[in-house]
C-alpha positions as a Markdown table, in Angstrom:
| # | Residue | x | y | z |
|---|---|---|---|---|
| 1 | Unk | 0.3 | 17.6 | 3.7 |
| 2 | Unk | 2.9 | 14.5 | 4.8 |
| 3 | Unk | 5.5 | 16.9 | 4.6 |
| 4 | Unk | 3.8 | 19.5 | 7.1 |
| 5 | Unk | 3.5 | 16.6 | 9.1 |
| 6 | Unk | 6.9 | 15.9 | 9.7 |
| 7 | Unk | 7.7 | 19.4 | 9.9 |
| 8 | Unk | 5.2 | 19.8 | 12.3 |
| 9 | Unk | 6.7 | 17.0 | 14.4 |
| 10 | Unk | 10.0 | 18.2 | 14.3 |
| 11 | Unk | 8.7 | 21.4 | 15.8 |
| 12 | Unk | 6.7 | 20.5 | 18.1 |
| 13 | Unk | 10.4 | 18.0 | 19.5 |
| 14 | Unk | 12.3 | 21.3 | 19.6 |
| 15 | Unk | 9.9 | 23.5 | 21.2 |
| 16 | Unk | 9.1 | 20.6 | 24.2 |
| 17 | Unk | 12.7 | 19.9 | 24.1 |
| 18 | Unk | 13.1 | 23.8 | 24.7 |
| 19 | Unk | 10.9 | 24.1 | 27.5 |
| 20 | Unk | 11.7 | 20.5 | 29.2 |
| 21 | Unk | 15.5 | 21.2 | 29.4 |
| 22 | Unk | 15.9 | 18.4 | 27.5 |
| 23 | Unk | 17.5 | 20.2 | 24.1 |
| 24 | Unk | 20.5 | 17.9 | 24.2 |
| 25 | Unk | 18.4 | 14.3 | 24.5 |
| 26 | Unk | 17.0 | 15.5 | 21.4 |
| 27 | Unk | 20.0 | 16.5 | 19.3 |
| 28 | Unk | 21.7 | 13.3 | 20.8 |
| 29 | Unk | 18.4 | 11.1 | 19.7 |
| 30 | Unk | 18.6 | 13.4 | 16.0 |
| 31 | Unk | 21.8 | 12.3 | 15.2 |
| 32 | Unk | 21.7 | 8.6 | 16.2 |
| 33 | Unk | 18.5 | 8.0 | 14.6 |
| 34 | Unk | 19.6 | 9.7 | 11.4 |
| 35 | Unk | 22.3 | 6.5 | 11.1 |
| 36 | Unk | 20.0 | 4.4 | 12.2 |
| 37 | Unk | 17.6 | 4.9 | 8.8 |
| 38 | Unk | 20.9 | 4.9 | 6.6 |
| 39 | Unk | 22.0 | 1.6 | 8.3 |
| 40 | Unk | 17.8 | 0.4 | 7.6 |
| 41 | Unk | 17.7 | 1.6 | 4.1 |
| 42 | Unk | 20.4 | 0.3 | 3.1 |
| 43 | Unk | 19.8 | -3.0 | 4.7 |
| 44 | Unk | 16.3 | -3.3 | 2.7 |
| 45 | Unk | 18.3 | -3.0 | -0.8 |
| 46 | Unk | 19.3 | -6.9 | -0.4 |
| 47 | Unk | 15.9 | -7.3 | 0.2 |
| 48 | Unk | 13.9 | -5.2 | -1.9 |
| 49 | Unk | 16.3 | -6.9 | -5.2 |
| 50 | Unk | 15.6 | -10.2 | -4.0 |
| 51 | Unk | 12.1 | -9.7 | -4.3 |
| 52 | Unk | 11.7 | -7.9 | -7.3 |
| 53 | Unk | 13.9 | -10.5 | -9.5 |
| 54 | Unk | 11.9 | -13.4 | -7.7 |
| 55 | Unk | 8.5 | -11.3 | -9.2 |
| 56 | Unk | 10.5 | -11.9 | -12.5 |
| 57 | Unk | 11.8 | -14.9 | -12.6 |
| 58 | Unk | 7.8 | -15.3 | -11.4 |
| 59 | Unk | 6.1 | -13.6 | -14.2 |
| 60 | Unk | 8.5 | -15.7 | -16.5 |
| 61 | Unk | 7.8 | -18.6 | -15.6 |
| 62 | Unk | 3.8 | -17.9 | -15.7 |
| 63 | Unk | 2.9 | -18.3 | -11.5 |
| 64 | Unk | 2.0 | -15.0 | -11.7 |
| 65 | Unk | -0.6 | -15.4 | -14.1 |
| 66 | Unk | -1.8 | -18.8 | -12.5 |
| 67 | Unk | -1.2 | -17.7 | -8.9 |
| 68 | Unk | -4.1 | -14.9 | -10.3 |
| 69 | Unk | -6.3 | -17.1 | -12.2 |
| 70 | Unk | -6.7 | -18.9 | -8.9 |
| 71 | Unk | -7.6 | -16.2 | -6.9 |
| 72 | Unk | -9.6 | -14.6 | -9.2 |
| 73 | Unk | -13.7 | -15.3 | -7.9 |
| 74 | Unk | -12.6 | -13.4 | -4.7 |
| 75 | Unk | -10.4 | -10.3 | -6.6 |
| 76 | Unk | -13.9 | -10.1 | -9.1 |
| 77 | Unk | -15.3 | -9.8 | -6.3 |
| 78 | Unk | -13.0 | -6.8 | -4.6 |
| 79 | Unk | -12.0 | -5.1 | -7.8 |
| 80 | Unk | -14.9 | -5.6 | -10.5 |
| 81 | Unk | -13.3 | -2.8 | -12.5 |
| 82 | Unk | -10.8 | -4.6 | -13.3 |
| 83 | Unk | -10.9 | -6.7 | -15.9 |
| 84 | Unk | -9.7 | -10.7 | -15.0 |
| 85 | Unk | -6.8 | -11.1 | -17.8 |
| 86 | Unk | -5.3 | -7.9 | -16.5 |
| 87 | Unk | -1.6 | -7.5 | -15.3 |
| 88 | Unk | -2.4 | -5.9 | -12.1 |
| 89 | Unk | -4.5 | -9.6 | -10.7 |
| 90 | Unk | -1.5 | -11.2 | -11.0 |
| 91 | Unk | 0.2 | -8.4 | -9.1 |
| 92 | Unk | -2.2 | -7.8 | -6.5 |
| 93 | Unk | -2.2 | -11.8 | -5.3 |
| 94 | Unk | 1.5 | -11.8 | -5.1 |
| 95 | Unk | 1.3 | -8.7 | -2.7 |
| 96 | Unk | -1.3 | -10.4 | -1.3 |
| 97 | Unk | 0.1 | -13.3 | -0.4 |
| 98 | Unk | 3.1 | -11.6 | 0.8 |
| 99 | Unk | 1.2 | -9.5 | 2.9 |
| 100 | Unk | -1.3 | -12.5 | 4.6 |
| 101 | Unk | 3.1 | -14.5 | 5.2 |
| 102 | Unk | 3.3 | -11.0 | 7.1 |
| 103 | Unk | 7.0 | -11.0 | 5.5 |
| 104 | Unk | 6.4 | -7.1 | 6.1 |
| 105 | Unk | 9.2 | -4.9 | 3.6 |
| 106 | Unk | 9.0 | -7.6 | 1.0 |
| 107 | Unk | 6.0 | -6.9 | 0.1 |
| 108 | Unk | 6.8 | -3.0 | -0.9 |
| 109 | Unk | 8.0 | -4.6 | -4.8 |
| 110 | Unk | 4.3 | -6.2 | -5.2 |
| 111 | Unk | 2.4 | -3.5 | -3.9 |
| 112 | Unk | 4.2 | -1.0 | -6.2 |
| 113 | Unk | 3.7 | -3.3 | -9.4 |
| 114 | Unk | 0.1 | -3.8 | -8.4 |
| 115 | Unk | -0.5 | 0.0 | -8.1 |
| 116 | Unk | 1.3 | 0.7 | -11.1 |
| 117 | Unk | -0.4 | -1.7 | -12.8 |
| 118 | Unk | -3.9 | -0.1 | -11.6 |
| 119 | Unk | -2.8 | 3.4 | -12.9 |
| 120 | Unk | -3.5 | 1.8 | -16.2 |
| 121 | Unk | -6.7 | 1.8 | -15.5 |
| 122 | Unk | -6.9 | 5.3 | -14.2 |
| 123 | Unk | -8.6 | 7.6 | -16.8 |
| 124 | Unk | -6.5 | 10.6 | -14.8 |
| 125 | Unk | -3.3 | 11.0 | -13.1 |
| 126 | Unk | -3.9 | 12.5 | -9.7 |
| 127 | Unk | -7.5 | 10.7 | -8.6 |
| 128 | Unk | -7.7 | 7.4 | -7.0 |
| 129 | Unk | -9.7 | 4.9 | -8.4 |
| 130 | Unk | -11.9 | 2.7 | -6.5 |
| 131 | Unk | -9.7 | -0.3 | -7.3 |
| 132 | Unk | -6.3 | 1.5 | -6.5 |
| 133 | Unk | -8.4 | 2.9 | -3.0 |
| 134 | Unk | -9.5 | -1.3 | -2.3 |
| 135 | Unk | -5.6 | -2.0 | -2.4 |
| 136 | Unk | -4.9 | 0.6 | -0.1 |
| 137 | Unk | -7.1 | -0.5 | 2.1 |
| 138 | Unk | -6.7 | -3.9 | 1.9 |
| 139 | Unk | -2.7 | -3.6 | 1.9 |
| 140 | Unk | -2.9 | -1.3 | 5.4 |
| 141 | Unk | -5.2 | -4.2 | 7.0 |
| 142 | Unk | -3.8 | -6.8 | 5.6 |
| 143 | Unk | -5.3 | -10.6 | 7.6 |
| 144 | Unk | -2.2 | -11.9 | 8.4 |
| 145 | Unk | -1.8 | -15.8 | 9.3 |
| 146 | Unk | 1.4 | -16.1 | 9.9 |
| 147 | Unk | 3.4 | -12.7 | 11.1 |
| 148 | Unk | 7.1 | -14.0 | 10.2 |
| 149 | Unk | 8.8 | -9.9 | 10.8 |
| 150 | Unk | 7.2 | -9.9 | 14.1 |
| 151 | Unk | 7.9 | -13.3 | 15.3 |
| 152 | Unk | 11.5 | -13.3 | 14.5 |
| 153 | Unk | 12.0 | -9.7 | 15.8 |
| 154 | Unk | 10.5 | -11.5 | 19.0 |
| 155 | Unk | 12.4 | -14.6 | 19.1 |
| 156 | Unk | 15.6 | -12.2 | 19.0 |
| 157 | Unk | 14.6 | -10.9 | 22.8 |
| 158 | Unk | 13.2 | -13.7 | 23.6 |
| 159 | Unk | 14.5 | -17.3 | 24.9 |
| 160 | Unk | 11.1 | -19.0 | 24.2 |
| 161 | Unk | 7.1 | -18.1 | 23.2 |
| 162 | Unk | 7.7 | -15.7 | 20.6 |
| 163 | Unk | 4.9 | -17.7 | 18.2 |
| 164 | Unk | 2.5 | -17.1 | 20.7 |
| 165 | Unk | 0.7 | -13.7 | 19.1 |
| 166 | Unk | -0.2 | -16.3 | 15.9 |
| 167 | Unk | -3.8 | -16.3 | 17.3 |
| 168 | Unk | -4.8 | -12.6 | 18.4 |
| 169 | Unk | -3.0 | -11.3 | 15.2 |
| 170 | Unk | -5.0 | -13.3 | 12.9 |
| 171 | Unk | -8.1 | -12.6 | 15.3 |
| 172 | Unk | -7.1 | -8.6 | 15.0 |
| 173 | Unk | -5.8 | -8.5 | 11.5 |
| 174 | Unk | -9.3 | -10.1 | 10.3 |
| 175 | Unk | -11.3 | -7.7 | 11.8 |
| 176 | Unk | -9.1 | -4.7 | 10.5 |
| 177 | Unk | -9.7 | -6.2 | 7.1 |
| 178 | Unk | -13.0 | -6.7 | 7.2 |
| 179 | Unk | -13.7 | -3.0 | 8.6 |
| 180 | Unk | -11.2 | -1.5 | 5.5 |
| 181 | Unk | -13.0 | -3.4 | 3.1 |
| 182 | Unk | -16.3 | -2.2 | 4.3 |
| 183 | Unk | -16.3 | 1.6 | 4.8 |
| 184 | Unk | -13.9 | 1.8 | 1.7 |
| 185 | Unk | -17.4 | 0.3 | -0.5 |
| 186 | Unk | -19.5 | 2.7 | 2.1 |
| 187 | Unk | -17.4 | 5.9 | 1.8 |
| 188 | Unk | -17.3 | 5.2 | -2.4 |
| 189 | Unk | -20.8 | 5.4 | -2.9 |
| 190 | Unk | -21.0 | 9.3 | -1.1 |
| 191 | Unk | -20.6 | 12.1 | -3.5 |
| 192 | Unk | -17.7 | 13.7 | -1.6 |
| 193 | Unk | -15.1 | 10.5 | -2.6 |
| 194 | Unk | -17.5 | 9.2 | -5.4 |
| 195 | Unk | -14.5 | 8.8 | -8.5 |
| 196 | Unk | -17.0 | 9.8 | -11.6 |
| 197 | Unk | -18.0 | 12.9 | -9.0 |
| 198 | Unk | -14.4 | 13.8 | -8.2 |
| 199 | Unk | -13.6 | 13.7 | -11.6 |
| 200 | Unk | -16.8 | 15.9 | -12.8 |
| 201 | Unk | -15.4 | 18.1 | -9.5 |
| 202 | Unk | -12.0 | 19.0 | -11.2 |
| 203 | Unk | -12.8 | 18.6 | -14.9 |
| 204 | Unk | -15.3 | 22.0 | -13.8 |
| 205 | Unk | -12.7 | 23.6 | -12.5 |
| 206 | Unk | -9.8 | 23.1 | -15.4 |
| 207 | Unk | -7.8 | 20.7 | -13.0 |
| 208 | Unk | -8.2 | 17.3 | -14.1 |
| 209 | Unk | -5.0 | 15.9 | -15.4 |
| 210 | Unk | -5.5 | 12.9 | -18.0 |
| 211 | Unk | -3.9 | 9.8 | -17.6 |
| 212 | Unk | -1.7 | 9.2 | -20.5 |
| 213 | Unk | -1.5 | 6.0 | -19.6 |
| 214 | Unk | -5.0 | 4.9 | -19.7 |
| 215 | Unk | -5.6 | 1.4 | -21.5 |
| 216 | Unk | -9.2 | 1.3 | -21.2 |
| 217 | Unk | -12.0 | 1.9 | -23.4 |
| 218 | Unk | -13.8 | 5.0 | -22.2 |
| 219 | Unk | -11.2 | 8.0 | -21.7 |
| 220 | Unk | -11.9 | 11.3 | -20.7 |
| 221 | Unk | -12.5 | 13.7 | -23.7 |
| 222 | Unk | -11.8 | 17.5 | -22.2 |
| 223 | Unk | -13.9 | 20.4 | -23.2 |
| 224 | Unk | -11.9 | 21.4 | -25.7 |
| 225 | Unk | -10.8 | 18.4 | -27.7 |
| 226 | Unk | -14.7 | 17.6 | -28.5 |
């Protein structure tokens, strides 16, 4: 779906440029921002490597498990289907902490690790569980107490007042997170988006893909396997 969306953006931009006589500007921006994209991607390698390594060190030191236990009451409330001793809890705890601190791309390795761990509790390959949907909702609407990245960018272009966005950011992200959690819970109860109902529909259509890495105690047994 995202591929179609991006192609549509490009096509619309080219058509609009042709009608407005700004094709040269579009082509110039295309090539200039292509190089910018490469610079950004290469620049992220160091950040990703550092925080991936940091997570490995924290795992080896047992800090991930301790952090997971500290926020376990909240995790059980938001992710009731995830066992208390599952590795996903510590990975999600680190992910939420990174998002709360507003360190942006540095949180990505933690989020990927958390989603990977949650997939071991998913009976299917192509249907997101309630826990995975909740993680995504919280990640995209995350409460941010200290928007470090935003403050750093503002400080780079203005001499003072870079931190004046803290209060508005806290208010806005708190509202967005509460809204995201609310609608994730509510919509998950609808038949159209209910995890078990979707499994039944996919199974009836013969398109259900079983997750061989599932480690839970309630695996799906297809009719031909009975």
